[in-house]
C-alpha positions in Angstrom: 116.3 -112.2 -30.2 116.4 -114.6 -33.1 114.8 -114.1 -36.3 112.7 -115.7 -39.1 111.3 -118.6 -36.6 108.9 -119.4 -39.0 111.3 -121.5 -41.3 111.2 -124.1 -38.4 108.1 -124.4 -36.8 106.7 -127.7 -36.2 103.3 -129.2 -34.7 102.5 -129.2 -31.2 102.5 -132.9 -31.6 105.8 -133.1 -31.8 106.6 -131.0 -28.9 104.2 -133.5 -26.7 105.9 -136.6 -28.1 109.1 -135.3 -27.3 108.7 -134.5 -23.6 107.1 -137.8 -23.2 110.6 -139.2 -24.5 112.1 -136.7 -21.7 109.9 -138.1 -18.8 110.5 -141.6 -19.5 114.1 -141.5 -20.1 115.4 -140.4 -16.7 118.3 -142.6 -15.6 121.3 -142.6 -13.1 124.8 -141.8 -14.5 127.6 -142.3 -12.6 130.3 -139.1 -12.4 133.3 -139.8 -14.8 136.4 -138.0 -15.2 136.6 -136.5 -18.4 138.9 -134.3 -20.8 135.9 -131.6 -21.7 132.2 -131.0 -20.8 130.1 -128.5 -22.6 126.7 -127.2 -21.2 124.2 -126.0 -23.3 121.8 -123.6 -21.3 118.6 -123.3 -23.7 116.0 -120.6 -22.6 113.3 -121.6 -24.6 110.2 -121.1 -22.8 109.2 -118.8 -25.3 108.5 -118.8 -29.2 111.8 -120.4 -29.7 111.0 -124.0 -28.2 110.3 -125.8 -31.4 113.6 -124.4 -32.8 115.4 -125.5 -29.5 114.0 -128.9 -29.8 115.4 -129.0 -33.5 118.9 -128.0 -32.3 118.8 -131.0 -29.9 118.2 -133.3 -32.6 120.6 -131.9 -34.6 123.1 -132.3 -31.7 122.2 -135.8 -31.1 122.7 -136.4 -35.1 126.8 -135.0 -34.7 126.9 -137.1 -31.4 128.6 -140.1 -33.0 132.0 -140.7 -30.6 132.4 -137.2 -29.0 135.7 -136.8 -27.4 133.8 -135.4 -23.7 130.5 -134.9 -22.5 127.6 -132.5 -24.0 125.1 -131.5 -21.6 121.9 -129.9 -22.6 119.7 -127.6 -20.0 116.4 -127.0 -21.5 112.9 -125.5 -20.5 110.2 -125.1 -23.0 107.4 -124.8 -20.3 106.3 -123.0 -17.2 106.0 -126.6 -15.5 109.4 -128.2 -15.4 112.6 -128.1 -17.1 115.7 -130.8 -17.9 119.4 -131.6 -17.8 119.9 -134.0 -20.6 123.1 -136.0 -21.7 123.3 -136.0 -25.1 123.9 -139.3 -27.3 124.1 -140.5 -30.7 120.8 -140.8 -32.5 120.3 -140.0 -36.4 116.5 -139.7 -36.4 115.7 -135.6 -36.2 112.3 -136.5 -35.2 112.9 -137.8 -31.9 115.1 -137.1 -28.9 116.4 -140.0 -27.2 119.3 -138.5 -25.1 119.2 -139.4 -21.0 117.4 -137.2 -18.5 120.1 -136.2 -15.8 117.7 -134.4 -13.6 114.2 -132.7 -13.9 113.7 -129.5 -12.3 110.2 -128.3 -11.1 108.7 -124.5 -11.1 111.9 -122.6 -11.7 112.9 -119.5 -13.7 115.7 -119.8 -16.0 116.2 -116.0 -16.0 116.8 -116.4 -12.2 120.7 -115.8 -11.9 120.9 -118.1 -8.9 119.0 -120.8 -10.4 121.5 -120.3 -13.6 124.6 -120.6 -11.5 123.2 -124.3 -9.4 122.8 -125.4 -13.2 126.2 -124.9 -14.1 127.4 -126.1 -10.5 125.4 -129.2 -10.6 126.4 -130.1 -14.2 130.5 -129.4 -13.2 130.1 -131.6 -10.1 128.4 -134.4 -11.3 130.4 -134.3 -14.7 134.1 -133.1 -13.7 136.4 -132.3 -16.6 139.7 -130.8 -17.2 138.1 -128.2 -19.5 134.7 -126.7 -19.6 132.7 -124.8 -22.3 129.0 -123.2 -22.2 126.6 -122.4 -25.1 124.1 -119.9 -24.2 121.2 -120.6 -26.4 118.2 -118.1 -26.4 116.6 -114.6 -27.2 119.2 -111.7 -26.8 119.3 -108.0 -27.2 123.2 -107.2 -26.5 123.7 -105.2 -23.3 120.3 -103.7 -23.5 118.9 -102.4 -20.1 115.4 -102.8 -18.5 112.8 -99.8 -19.2 113.6 -99.0 -22.8 110.3 -98.8 -23.5 110.0 -102.3 -24.5 109.9 -105.8 -22.3 113.6 -106.9 -22.8 116.9 -106.7 -20.9 119.9 -108.5 -22.7 119.7 -112.3 -22.7 117.1 -115.1 -22.3 113.2 -114.8 -21.9 111.1 -117.0 -19.7 107.7 -115.8 -19.2 108.6 -112.3 -19.6 111.8 -112.4 -17.5 115.2 -111.9 -18.9 118.8 -111.8 -17.8 120.3 -108.5 -17.2 123.8 -108.7 -18.5 125.8 -107.8 -15.7 123.9 -110.4 -13.7 124.6 -113.2 -16.2 128.1 -112.3 -16.1 128.1 -112.4 -12.5 126.3 -116.0 -12.6 129.1 -117.6 -15.2 131.6 -119.1 -13.6 135.4 -118.2 -14.7 136.6 -121.3 -15.2 135.6 -121.9 -18.7 137.6 -122.7 -22.1 135.1 -120.9 -24.0 131.4 -119.4 -24.6 129.2 -119.6 -27.5 126.5 -117.1 -27.9 123.8 -118.5 -30.2 121.8 -115.7 -29.4 121.6 -112.3 -31.1 123.9 -109.4 -31.2 126.4 -110.7 -28.5 129.1 -109.6 -30.4 129.7 -106.0 -29.2 132.6 -104.8 -27.3 130.4 -103.9 -24.6 129.1 -107.7 -23.7 132.7 -109.2 -24.9 134.6 -106.8 -22.3 131.9 -107.9 -19.6 132.9 -111.8 -20.2 136.7 -111.6 -20.7 137.0 -113.2 -17.2 134.9 -115.9 -17.7 136.4 -117.6 -20.6 139.7 -117.7 -22.7 137.4 -117.6 -26.4 134.0 -116.1 -27.0 132.0 -116.8 -30.1 129.3 -114.5 -30.8 127.3 -113.0 -33.6 127.5 -109.1 -33.9 124.2 -108.8 -35.7 121.1 -110.7 -34.7 120.8 -114.7 -35.4 118.3 -116.9 -37.4 116.3 -119.0 -35.2 117.9 -122.2 -37.1 120.9 -121.3 -34.8 123.9 -123.0 -35.4 124.3 -126.2 -37.6 125.0 -128.4 -34.6 124.8 -131.7 -37.1 128.1 -130.7 -38.1 129.7 -128.7 -35.2 128.9 -130.8 -32.5 132.2 -132.9 -32.4 134.1 -129.5 -32.9 133.2 -128.3 -29.4 135.7 -130.8 -28.1 138.4 -130.0 -30.5 140.1 -127.0 -28.6 141.0 -123.8 -30.4 141.3 -125.3 -33.8 137.4 -126.8 -33.4 136.2 -123.4 -32.1 137.7 -121.7 -35.5 136.1 -124.5 -37.4 132.6 -123.7 -35.4 132.4 -119.9 -36.5 133.8 -120.7 -40.1 131.0 -123.7 -40.3 128.2 -121.2 -38.8 129.2 -118.8 -41.5 129.2 -121.3 -44.3 125.9 -122.8 -43.5 124.1 -119.4 -43.6 125.9 -118.3 -46.9 124.9 -121.1 -48.7 121.4 -120.0 -48.6 119.7 -118.4 -51.6 116.8 -116.5 -49.8 116.8 -114.2 -46.7 118.2 -116.8 -44.6 121.7 -115.8 -46.3 122.4 -114.0 -43.0 125.1 -114.4 -40.9 127.7 -112.5 -39.1 130.3 -114.4 -36.6 133.6 -113.5 -34.5 135.6 -115.8 -32.6 138.1 -113.7 -30.0 140.8 -114.2 -27.6 139.3 -112.6 -24.7 143.1 -112.4 -23.0 143.3 -109.6 -25.9 140.7 -107.4 -24.7 142.3 -105.3 -22.2 144.7 -104.1 -25.0 142.0 -103.0 -27.1 140.5 -101.3 -24.4 143.8 -99.5 -23.7 144.3 -98.4 -27.2 140.8 -97.2 -27.6 141.5 -95.1 -24.2 144.7 -93.6 -25.9 142.7 -92.6 -29.1 139.9 -90.6 -27.0 142.4 -89.3 -24.9 144.4 -87.7 -27.7 141.7 -86.5 -29.6 138.3 -86.4 -27.9 137.6 -83.6 -25.0 134.5 -83.1 -22.3 131.6 -82.3 -24.7 132.5 -83.6 -27.9 130.0 -85.3 -29.7 131.0 -88.9 -31.0 130.1 -89.2 -34.7 127.1 -91.8 -35.3 125.8 -90.2 -38.6 126.3 -92.9 -41.7 128.2 -95.5 -39.2 127.2 -99.0 -40.6 124.5 -100.1 -38.2 124.5 -103.7 -37.7 121.1 -104.1 -35.7 118.4 -105.1 -38.4 115.4 -106.0 -36.5 112.6 -103.2 -36.0 112.8 -101.6 -32.4 115.8 -103.4 -31.6 116.4 -101.8 -28.2 120.0 -100.5 -28.6 121.9 -99.3 -31.6 124.9 -101.2 -32.6 127.6 -99.9 -34.9 130.4 -101.4 -36.3 133.4 -101.0 -34.7 135.8 -100.5 -37.4 133.1 -98.0 -39.1 132.8 -96.1 -35.9 136.9 -95.3 -35.8 136.9 -94.4 -39.2 134.3 -91.7 -38.7 135.6 -90.5 -35.3 139.2 -90.6 -35.6 142.0 -89.9 -38.3 143.2 -92.7 -40.3 146.6 -92.1 -39.4 146.0 -92.7 -35.6 144.3 -96.1 -36.2 147.3 -98.5 -37.1 147.6 -99.3 -33.7 144.2 -100.2 -32.5 143.6 -102.2 -36.1 146.6 -104.3 -35.2 145.1 -105.0 -31.7 141.7 -105.8 -33.4 143.6 -108.5 -35.4 145.1 -110.0 -32.7 141.8 -110.1 -30.9 139.9 -111.8 -33.4 140.7 -115.3 -34.6 138.2 -115.6 -37.0 135.5 -113.1 -38.5 133.3 -113.2 -41.4 129.8 -112.0 -42.5 127.2 -112.7 -45.3 126.9 -109.7 -47.8 123.3 -108.8 -46.5 121.3 -109.7 -43.6 117.8 -110.2 -44.1 118.2 -108.5 -47.6 119.6 -105.7 -46.1 123.2 -104.7 -47.4 126.0 -105.1 -44.9 128.6 -102.8 -46.5 131.3 -102.4 -43.7 132.2 -105.5 -41.2 135.0 -105.2 -38.8 134.2 -108.0 -36.8 132.9 -106.0 -33.9 130.0 -103.6 -33.1 129.7 -100.9 -30.1 127.5 -98.3 -28.8 127.8 -94.7 -29.4 126.8 -93.0 -26.1 125.8 -89.4 -26.3 124.7 -86.6 -23.4 121.4 -87.1 -22.1 121.0 -90.7 -23.4 118.4 -92.7 -22.1 121.0 -95.5 -22.0 123.9 -93.6 -20.7 123.2 -94.1 -16.6 123.1 -98.0 -17.3 125.9 -98.0 -20.2 128.1 -96.1 -17.5 127.7 -99.5 -15.3 129.5 -101.4 -18.1 133.3 -102.3 -17.7 133.7 -101.0 -21.1 132.8 -97.4 -20.6 135.7 -96.5 -18.8 138.3 -99.2 -19.4 137.9 -97.6 -23.1 137.9 -94.1 -22.5 134.6 -93.8 -24.0 133.5 -91.4 -20.8 136.1 -88.9 -21.6 133.5 -87.0 -23.9 130.8 -87.5 -21.5 132.2 -86.9 -18.3 134.2 -83.9 -16.8 137.9 -85.2 -16.1 
């Protein structure tokens, strides 16, 4: 889910002109071995279509002398979709990038189609390192049947990815994943993707529809770990510079190899202090979901620990959180609501008879972290 879409809306005429650009720029591009190839996968057959096109224009503006290849898959209608190879252009009112492939009548929220797009991109543009940016609506790990039409990532004519299906469709050869989407900075989501990429950038809260400042971060996509830290920092600084409600951003960069140790520390805490039937405390824990009717509650992970465990027992898990997170930042408010606690991660707090519990049990974090201990008889 992305918020404040109205800040960036453009007339439909612009959209038409842009797709005329797409349709007449199809070209044959020879395979070339490069150091890095980054694919941006945009599910924009929804109310974010204009924001997606604006993001592509900004990528072009920042694409001068890239040290690698930047591809964008974009769908903004039910008729067809496009795979573009981004090239430099300073004009933010047109898209000039080359169309590599046109896809007819497909659903971008189909895991097999998603897998095919990534396989095609990696086959046609082989590289030593691959990055993936997932750009769309998102609602953390939220399952289906929560009373509203949502799952967890993307939105194409009402169909969305289940987070586990999305994880299974993502290849395991990625240097990084960037979630340009809401509320994917939760431990449950990050743990699902821990074997897919070495690093992940995500937002623990919702994100503004304006997206990442691609005009400045596009070259950083090809600069390794230092570039990823600079991307996360640039995202925070971009939104923190606003003086209205757009001063709303949270971001975290994690090293996925440290996630199993975090889960083990969490499990040790649970095993020492929680027994079957204990109720995990959620009252007064900092909430980091700010959109009305967000399908699952997201709580600040550090504040959850502080409310549920004695301070003296938290040294090890706090030390592991420091190893895990290479960068974290938060504005003081989100959509005008104060953020009083921010640890860099969120979590869900399950309870007995929770409508989401059956699905939550399917997430790897549930057992790896010991969250099952208060819920299930051992």
